Residue frames as a rotation matrix with the C-alpha (Angstrom) as fourth column:
MET 1
0.591 0.807 0.000 0.00
0.807 -0.591 0.000 0.00
0.000 0.000 -1.000 0.00
VAL 2
-0.625 -0.698 0.349 1.24
0.688 -0.704 -0.175 3.48
0.368 0.131 0.921 -0.82
TYR 3
0.285 0.694 -0.662 0.00
0.918 -0.396 -0.021 6.33
-0.277 -0.602 -0.749 1.37
ILE 4
-0.518 -0.328 0.790 -0.28
0.472 -0.880 -0.057 10.05
0.713 0.343 0.611 0.64
ASN 5
-0.496 0.274 0.824 -1.02
-0.638 -0.758 -0.132 12.27
0.588 -0.591 0.552 3.65
ASP 6
-0.808 0.045 0.588 -1.69
-0.458 0.581 -0.673 9.11
-0.372 -0.812 -0.449 5.69
LYS 7
0.316 0.948 -0.020 -4.35
-0.690 0.215 -0.691 7.97
-0.651 0.233 0.722 3.18
PRO 8
-0.365 -0.435 0.823 -4.04
0.183 0.833 0.522 4.67
-0.913 0.341 -0.224 1.27
VAL 9
0.279 0.475 -0.835 -4.20
-0.629 -0.567 -0.532 5.63
-0.726 0.673 0.141 -2.42
ILE 10
0.147 -0.287 -0.947 -2.25
-0.893 0.374 -0.252 2.97
0.426 0.882 -0.201 -4.33
THR 11
0.661 -0.008 0.750 -2.21
-0.365 0.870 0.332 -0.78
-0.655 -0.493 0.572 -3.93
VAL 12
0.031 -0.725 -0.688 0.91
-0.989 0.078 -0.127 -2.44
0.146 0.685 -0.714 -5.31
CYS 13
0.501 0.130 0.855 0.75
-0.319 0.947 0.043 -6.15
-0.804 -0.295 0.516 -6.11
ASP 14
0.410 -0.445 0.796 3.28
0.735 0.678 -0.001 -8.05
-0.539 0.586 0.605 -8.21
ASN 15
-0.599 -0.747 -0.287 5.07
0.515 -0.635 0.576 -4.75
-0.612 0.197 0.766 -8.98
THR 16
-0.513 0.526 0.678 1.88
0.612 -0.329 0.719 -3.32
0.601 0.784 -0.154 -10.50
PRO 17
-0.956 0.185 -0.227 0.31
0.046 -0.670 -0.741 -0.13
-0.289 -0.719 0.632 -9.06
PHE 18
-0.420 0.894 0.155 -3.48
0.755 0.249 0.607 -0.20
0.504 0.372 -0.780 -8.83
VAL 19
-0.954 0.291 0.069 -5.94
-0.281 -0.795 -0.537 2.58
-0.101 -0.532 0.841 -7.97
LYS 20
-0.473 0.854 0.217 -9.59
0.442 0.444 -0.780 2.05
-0.762 -0.273 -0.588 -7.12
LYS 21
-0.631 0.415 0.655 -12.17
0.626 -0.226 0.747 2.63
0.458 0.881 -0.117 -9.81
LEU 22
-0.401 0.438 -0.805 -13.64
0.604 -0.534 -0.592 5.89
-0.689 -0.723 -0.051 -8.57
ASP 23
0.556 0.729 0.398 -16.10
0.798 -0.336 -0.500 8.25
-0.231 0.596 -0.769 -10.24
CYS 24
0.739 -0.246 -0.628 -13.73
-0.102 -0.961 0.256 11.22
-0.666 -0.125 -0.735 -9.85
ILE 25
-0.292 -0.919 -0.265 -11.10
-0.546 -0.068 0.835 9.62
-0.785 0.388 -0.482 -12.13
GLU 26
0.187 0.457 0.870 -13.32
0.345 0.799 -0.493 7.55
-0.920 0.392 -0.009 -14.41
GLU 27
0.967 0.233 -0.099 -13.10
0.008 -0.420 -0.908 9.92
-0.253 0.877 -0.408 -17.39
LYS 28
0.410 -0.891 -0.196 -9.31
-0.904 -0.426 0.044 10.37
-0.123 0.159 -0.980 -17.13
MET 29
-0.489 -0.624 0.610 -8.70
-0.598 0.749 0.287 6.64
-0.636 -0.224 -0.739 -16.73
LYS 30
0.523 0.852 -0.011 -11.15
-0.594 0.355 -0.722 5.47
-0.611 0.384 0.692 -19.41
ASP 31
0.674 -0.324 -0.664 -8.31
-0.554 0.373 -0.744 4.14
0.489 0.870 0.072 -21.60
ALA 32
-0.199 -0.803 0.562 -6.32
-0.980 0.148 -0.135 2.64
0.025 -0.578 -0.816 -18.73
GLU 33
-0.434 -0.051 -0.900 -5.71
-0.144 0.989 0.013 -1.03
0.889 0.136 -0.437 -18.33
THR 34
0.298 0.542 0.786 -7.68
-0.915 -0.072 0.397 -2.69
0.271 -0.838 0.474 -15.54
GLY 35
-0.262 -0.372 -0.891 -7.04
-0.104 0.928 -0.357 -5.68
0.960 -0.001 -0.282 -13.36
TYR 36
0.854 0.520 -0.030 -7.44
-0.095 0.211 0.973 -7.31
0.512 -0.828 0.229 -9.99
PRO 37
0.152 -0.884 0.442 -4.66
-0.852 -0.344 -0.394 -6.67
0.501 -0.316 -0.806 -7.48
TYR 38
-0.869 -0.371 0.327 -5.38
-0.490 0.741 -0.459 -9.88
-0.072 -0.559 -0.826 -5.54
LYS 39
-0.708 0.617 -0.344 -7.87
0.360 0.734 0.576 -12.71
0.608 0.284 -0.741 -5.42
GLY 40
-0.101 0.802 -0.589 -11.26
0.995 0.073 -0.070 -11.50
-0.014 -0.593 -0.805 -4.26
ALA 41
-0.619 -0.178 -0.765 -10.53
0.282 -0.959 -0.006 -7.80
-0.733 -0.219 0.644 -4.97
LYS 42
0.638 0.766 -0.079 -12.75
0.293 -0.337 -0.895 -5.56
-0.712 0.548 -0.440 -7.04
GLU 43
0.343 -0.482 0.806 -11.48
0.922 0.007 -0.388 -4.45
0.181 0.876 0.447 -10.42
HIS 44
0.390 -0.357 -0.849 -9.00
0.304 -0.820 0.485 -1.54
-0.869 -0.447 -0.211 -10.25
TYR 45
0.966 -0.240 -0.094 -7.27
-0.193 -0.434 -0.880 0.71
0.170 0.869 -0.465 -12.74
VAL 46
0.380 -0.924 -0.039 -3.61
0.903 0.361 0.232 0.00
-0.200 -0.123 0.972 -13.45
LEU 47
0.859 -0.091 -0.504 -1.67
-0.033 -0.992 0.122 3.23
-0.511 -0.088 -0.855 -12.98
ASP 48
0.655 -0.650 0.387 0.94
0.608 0.149 -0.780 4.05
0.449 0.746 0.492 -15.65
ILE 49
0.709 -0.390 -0.587 3.80
0.423 -0.430 0.798 5.23
-0.564 -0.814 -0.140 -13.44
ASP 50
-0.298 -0.832 0.467 5.92
0.914 -0.109 0.391 6.17
-0.274 0.543 0.793 -16.45
ASN 51
-0.120 0.359 0.926 3.64
0.506 -0.780 0.368 9.15
0.854 0.513 -0.089 -17.06
ILE 52
-0.699 -0.329 -0.635 4.57
0.705 -0.169 -0.689 11.19
0.119 -0.929 0.350 -13.96
GLU 53
-0.933 0.349 0.086 2.37
-0.354 -0.933 -0.061 14.24
0.059 -0.087 0.994 -14.59
PHE 54
-0.145 0.911 -0.387 -0.67
-0.434 0.293 0.852 12.07
0.889 0.291 0.353 -15.25
CYS 55
-0.192 -0.010 -0.981 0.03
0.673 0.726 -0.139 10.08
0.714 -0.687 -0.133 -12.07
LYS 56
-0.947 -0.195 -0.255 0.23
0.320 -0.646 -0.693 13.26
-0.030 -0.738 0.674 -10.02
GLU 57
-0.656 0.754 0.047 -3.09
-0.652 -0.597 0.468 14.42
0.381 0.276 0.882 -11.44
ILE 58
0.061 0.676 -0.734 -4.81
-0.072 0.737 0.672 11.11
0.996 0.012 0.093 -10.69
LEU 59
-0.350 -0.273 -0.896 -3.34
0.779 0.447 -0.440 10.82
0.521 -0.852 0.056 -7.20
ARG 60
-0.987 0.076 0.142 -4.39
-0.132 -0.889 -0.439 14.37
0.093 -0.452 0.887 -6.29
GLU 61
-0.243 0.966 -0.093 -7.98
-0.724 -0.117 0.680 13.46
0.646 0.232 0.727 -7.18
VAL 62
0.149 0.267 -0.952 -7.90
0.254 0.920 0.298 10.13
0.956 -0.286 0.069 -5.35
GLU 63
-0.707 -0.507 -0.494 -6.27
0.596 -0.051 -0.801 11.61
0.381 -0.860 0.339 -2.23
LYS 64
-0.780 0.445 0.440 -8.98
-0.480 -0.876 0.036 14.31
0.402 -0.183 0.897 -1.99
ILE 65
0.161 0.987 -0.007 -11.78
-0.811 0.136 0.569 11.80
0.562 -0.086 0.822 -1.53
THR 66
0.015 -0.220 -0.975 -9.97
0.257 0.944 -0.209 8.99
0.966 -0.247 0.070 0.29
PRO 67
0.812 0.316 0.491 -10.75
-0.364 -0.384 0.849 9.04
0.457 -0.868 -0.196 4.01
LEU 68
-0.300 -0.867 0.397 -8.12
-0.888 0.101 -0.449 8.52
0.349 -0.487 -0.800 6.66
PRO 69
-0.247 0.206 -0.947 -8.09
0.080 0.978 0.192 4.90
0.966 -0.029 -0.258 7.82
LYS 70
0.723 0.540 0.429 -9.82
-0.422 -0.146 0.895 4.20
0.546 -0.829 0.122 11.10
PRO 71
-0.245 -0.847 0.472 -7.43
-0.936 0.080 -0.343 3.50
0.253 -0.526 -0.812 13.97
ARG 72
-0.061 0.145 -0.988 -7.04
-0.064 0.987 0.149 -0.16
0.996 0.072 -0.051 14.81
LYS 73
0.777 0.370 0.510 -8.12
-0.541 -0.024 0.841 -1.39
0.324 -0.929 0.182 18.20
LYS 74
-0.285 -0.956 0.066 -5.30
-0.813 0.205 -0.545 -2.59
0.507 -0.209 -0.836 20.41
């Protein structure tokens, strides 16, 4: 998991970065490859990390709407 401002925004599995399929990025990611980061997961977009400016744009949008994770009980 990759966090931005303490929010989980990217899931990395088998060296592939995935972002959730969210309405706020649907139009920008319409041509992106999709896949499943792990068995039982919902379909995600595969993030093209070679396109740095595009990644920044997508991650800004995702970070805005991603809530902080709830603290775990001890």
